N, C-alpha and C positions, 0 to 999 in steps of 0.2 A: 634725608635718609631714604625717602622714596626714590629720589634720583640715583642714589648709590646702588640701590637694588636693581634698577633698570640697567645701569651700566654693567653691573656684575652679570646679569642675565644675558645681555648682549655679548659680553666677553665669552661666556660659556657656549653660546650658540655659534659664535664665529669659530671658536676653537674646535667644536665638534664638526662643523662644516669643513674646515681645513683638513682635519684628520681623516674624514671620510672621503675626501677627494684626492688623496695621495695616490701615486702610481705604484706604490709598493705592492708586489704580489707575493703570495706564499706558494712555494712549489708544492705540488701534489705528488703523492707517492705514485710510482708507475703502476698502472692497472693492467689486467689481462682480460680477455674476452670471457664472458660467462660460458661455461661448457654445459650443455644439456646432456645429462647422463641417462642412458636408457634404464628401464625397469629391469631388475634382475630376474632372469629366467634361464634355465639350463636344459641341455639335452645330453643324453648319454651318447658318447662317441666311442666307436671301436676302430682302431687304426689297423692297417695291414702290418704294422710294426710289432704287433703282439702286446699292445697296451690298450686299456680302456679307461675312460674317465668322464666326468661331467664337464661340458664346455658351455660357456655362456652363449645364448642364442644370437648375440650380435657378433660372434666370432666366425671365422671360416677356416676349416681344415684344409691345408694345402699339402698334398703328398708330393715329395720331391723325388720322383723315380730316377731321374738322371744322376742324382748324387748318391743313390744307394749302392754300397759296395759290399760284396760278400754278404754276410748276415746282418750287417749294420743297416739301419733304416733311418731316414731323415724326413722330417715333416715340419711344417710351421702351423702354429695356431695364430692366424692373422686377425687383427682388430682394425679393419679398414677405416672405420669411423674416427679412430684416434691415431691413425698413421703409426701403428705399432705392430710388432710381431714377436711371438715367442718361438724362437728357433729350437727345435727339439731333435734329439738324437737318441736312438735306441741301439744298444750294442749287446750282444750276448757275451756273457763272461766265459772266457776260455783261458784259465790260468793267467788272467791279466787284471784281476780286480784291484790290486795295489796300484797299478799304473793308471787305471781309470779314475780311481779316487784322487791320486796325485794330480792328474790332469785337471780334474774339476776344481781342486784347491788352487792350482796355478791360474786357471781361467778367471776365477774370482779375484785372486790376488793382483792380476794384471790391471784390473779396474780400480783396485784399492789405492793406487798411486794418485789418481785424480779424485778419489773419494774423501769425504770429510769423516765418514764412519762406515764400518762394515759390521752388520749385525747378523748373527747366525740363529736360526730357529731349527731345532731338531725335529725331524719327522719320524715318528715311531708308531707303526701300525702292525704289530706282530700278527694279528688275526688275518691280514692280507699279505704278509711277508713283504711289507713296504717300509723301508728305512731310508733316511737321507737327511739332507740339510737344505734349508731355504736361506739364501743370502740376500739381505737387503743392503744395497750399496748406495749410500747417501752422498750427495754432492754432484759434481760435474762429470761423473763417469758416463761412458758410452752405454753401458748396460746397468740399469738400476736394480735389477732383480735376476738372480740365477738360482738354480736348484739342481740337485741330483737325487735320484731315487734308485734303490737296488734291493734285491732280496739276498745279496751277499754271496750267492752261489751260481745263479744262472742268468740273471737279468740286470741290465744297467741302463738307466735313462737319465738324460741331462737336458736342461732347458735354460735359455738365456733370453731375457726380454729386452728388446731394442725399440726405441722411438726413432722414427725417421725424420727428425728435425733437431735443431740444436739442443743439447742437453741442458736446458735451463731448469734447474730443480723447482723454482718457484712456479713457473708456468705449467709444468707437467704434473705437479704434486697431486691435484685432485684426481687426474686420470690415472696416475700411478697407483694411488690408494684404491681406486675403484677396480682396476685390473688386478691388483694384488689380492683382493678379496676373492676374485674368480680363480686365481692360481692356487690359493689356499683350498678352495672348494675342489679344484682339480686334484690336489695332493690327497685330500680327505677321501675322495671317491676313487682314487687310482687303484687299478688292479692289473695283474699280469694275465694275459689271455691264455697262456699255456703253462 
């Protein structure tokens, strides 16, 4: 009986050794680099376009003088650390409010074809006369976040966030979430200068 126990123990040991020496590998899920996000801090920004808001300290305001036409005004809020830019346009309303709203819906809808979902968040700040919609565009769309703001009578503002790398939702998700918080802060602090 003692001999049978030794044989059984040898059999178990050999089986474990053979199983542990196999060349079978298990595929690992694709990983992405860890992104070090800066600490949140904001500065008040007043643009020559007639709008003011809080911008994150890691962003850079870029006024695009060569693109300004008539009373319209274009600028970017650049996020160089993340290779992203919020393209912004200010246009005074001159009997064209319906057209401006329609264009904003169409710009967001263009990205919806590649999107897996389109979520709308209503912006309603009657105390500052700021109303609008923030669009979250999920999936492989070129722009994952768009917005428009208006007072419905004099001012219209539009913004589109672009990352200047392939639109891989998994890899940019943490940065998109981080920048989205800053854009919400922007809309919460948004004011018309005149």
